[in-house]
N, C-alpha and C positions, 0 to 999 in steps of 0.2 A: 640597391638595390636586382640582384639576379631577375630577368625576364626572362619565360617561356620562350624558346626556340622551335617555329613550326617548322614541324618538316614538308616535305614534294609532296603530295597528295592530299593539307590543309587547302580550304578554299582561299584563306587566306594570300597561298602563294602565288596564283596565279589571279589577283585580282586586281585591275591597274587603282590605281591610287590616288588622292584627289589631292590638289591644291593646302596647306597649311595657310588658314587667316592668318592675316599678318601680327593682329592685333591678338591674335592668343600664343607668339613667338614668346615673351616679355614676360608672361604667368606663371608664379612657380612650381601650377602641373607639370608644363611641356615642359620646362629644364628642371625638372623631375626627372619626370622623360626622358630628354638628355642624356641626364650623368646617369641613368639606368642600363640606355642601348652602351653605350659606353661600358660599362660595368659589366654588362652581358659580351659587349664584343670579346673582353680581357680575359675573362672565365672560360669563354669557349676558344679562346687562343684565332680570335679572327684578326684578319688586318680592315675588314667593315661588317656595318650591320646596319642596313635599310628596314624600313618600319615593319613593313609587310611579313618578315618574316618573327616579331613579338607581334603578330596580330596585329595589324594595324592597318588600316585602309589609308594615308597618309603619306605625302610626299618628303621623306626625313631618311638622310644614309648620313649613320656617321664615318669615317676611317682612319689606321693609323698605321702608318708600322716603321714602329722606335726601338728597336733593336730584337727583330721577332727570332722565335727558335727557328722556324719553317723559312722563312725569310732572310736569312744572314749575309746574303750574296745582293739585296736590295737595294737600291737610296732610301733613305728615312724616308716616312710623310711623314710632314705634322696629324697630332688629332686636330682631323675637318668638319663640321658639321656644315649636313648641304640640305636647304630644306627651299623648295623649292626647283629644283637643280632644270637647267636647261642647256644638254650637250651638243655640242656642234662638232662634226666632224673637219679636225684642219686636213690632214692627210689621208689619205683610201687606203692607201698602204694596208695588208691588215699581218699582223706579229701572230703565230701558235705559237702556246705556249702552252703548261698544265695550270689548271685551276682546279679549286675545289671550293664547295658552302657549307655554311654552316646548317642547312636545311636541307642539304643530301648527303648527311655525315661519310664518310670513312671511300670519299669515293672519288679522283681524279679526270680529269678527261683531257682533251689535246683542243682549244678553241680559242679561233681568230678575234683579234680583236684589232683593233687603230691605232696607231701607233702614237696616232695624236689629239688637243683635244682643247679642245674651246668650252672652257666650264663658265657656266654666271648660276648667279644661285644668291639667300641670301642665310645669312652665316648664325652661330647662337642667338644672340641679340640682337636677329634682322637686318645685321647690316650689310650690305651690297655685295656677293662676294664674285670675284671677276680672276680669272687666269688658264694658264695654258697648262693645258697636264700634257708627258710625257712616256711611256713605255710602260714598267709596271705603275705608274701615279696613275698611267691614262686607262689601262687592264682595270685595274681598282676601280675606279668612280664608271667608267662603264658594265663591268660586272655589277655595281649597289641600284645603278639608276636601273638596269635591266628592271631589278626586282619591283624599283616602282613600277613598271608597268604593265607587271604581275608574265614579263617571264625569268625565266635559268639561263644559266649558263651549258644542258644539253640543248637547251633550242638555237646554240649556233655552232654548236659542235657539224666539224662535216662528216667528220667518221665515226660514229659511235663506234667502232672496235677501239680506238684509244680509249675508252672508259674503262676504270679498271677500282679494285678494291685497294684501297688505303695503304693494306700488309702485301698485294702482289705488288703493286707500282711501285712502293721500296725497295722492295726485293730482288727483282725484271726490271720497272724502265730506268727508276736510279741510276743503278749502276752504268746501265748503258751511259745516256744522257751525262755519265761523268767522264766516259768515256772517248765519246763522240766530240766533247770539250777541248778533252786532253789532245785529240788526235790534233783537230782544229788549228790549238794551240800551238801546235812544232809544224805544221803544215804555214 
């Protein structure tokens, strides 16, 4: 079932979440919620979705980057369920890249994120997850876990002048990024 996505301004987006009780994870209703979150993420062509975005104040996020039409150059990230995640920064270097959000539709902004993080969480069936994520994978995790704290990418932007509507970003910013990449490759 496709869930309704809360947009910026709805209180659910700014409300810090509560941990999920371990005994709740294997219940039919919780497993259905996880399926619905994945289906919703796919429907909206997202790479991640956090529970507050579907009006739930619990510590759950799903993410996946497999043959994604918007992120064709990014390495794949298998379908991952993060329940009660704890993210620890491993490298303090921050990389500025463009982000969007299903709760802030049709916008893009340049956001600094840590390059490398350590993640501990529970998986879909309550199993312990313990892994390191780098680059785009780390960015997606930081974006989704920010939602669990009641934060959005706008809160992390260094320069709000980079904020752009998607059609204008595609028309003016994206071609400039491609020209810069081509120039860097020649040097």
